N, C-alpha and C positions, 0 to 999 in steps of 0.2 A: 525502509521506509519509515516517513516520520512517525512520531505517536499523536494519537489525538490532539496533543496542545501544543502540536508543532514545534517541541520546544528540544527534541531531539531523536533517537541517540545521536551523539555530536556528529559521528559522520553523515549521517543523512541531514542531520540540519544544515553542515557544510554542503553537502553536494546543493543542496536549494538553495544557497547564498549564490554558490557560483551559477547554476542555472537560473538566478532572476537576474544576475549582471551579465550573463554572456546570452541569454537566449531567450528574457521576458516571462521562461517557465519555471516551473518548481517541481519538488518533490511534494507526493499526495500521502494522505493521510491513511491506515487502516480501515477507517471510517470510510473515508471516501471511496474505495476499492469496496468495500463490502457493499455500500450503498449502489453502486454501479451495477455489480455483479447481481444484486439481488431486484434490480429493476428490470435488468432481463433475463429473470428468469432462473437465478441459481439458488439453488435450497440450501442447508446445513453448510452454510459459509464459516469457516473456522480459519484462525490464526495458528500457526504452527512456528513455535519460534525456533531457530536456527542460530548457532554461533561460528560465524563464518568472516573473515574478512570479506568487507563490502556488502552482506546482507546481513540480513535479522531476522529473517523468518520469510514463511512462505503464507500465503492465503488460498486455501482451497475450498472449492464448493464444486456441488453436482449440478447438472442440470437434465433434469426428466427429460424422457422423450417423449413426445409429442403422439398422441392417437392411440 
């Protein structure tokens, strides 16, 4: 995922550039995903950094049961 400044990390920035060129899409930021999750009812949304090729973290939230 892109950082909130949309400047990195390098692998995510390069992937976003490729997506802009090839698909008219882009990578999204932690904040964008967090906002979308909260808009559909997720709570306790948090970032969990991981260090692995092609990934830099997880975004985890909880969706309370209705009723």
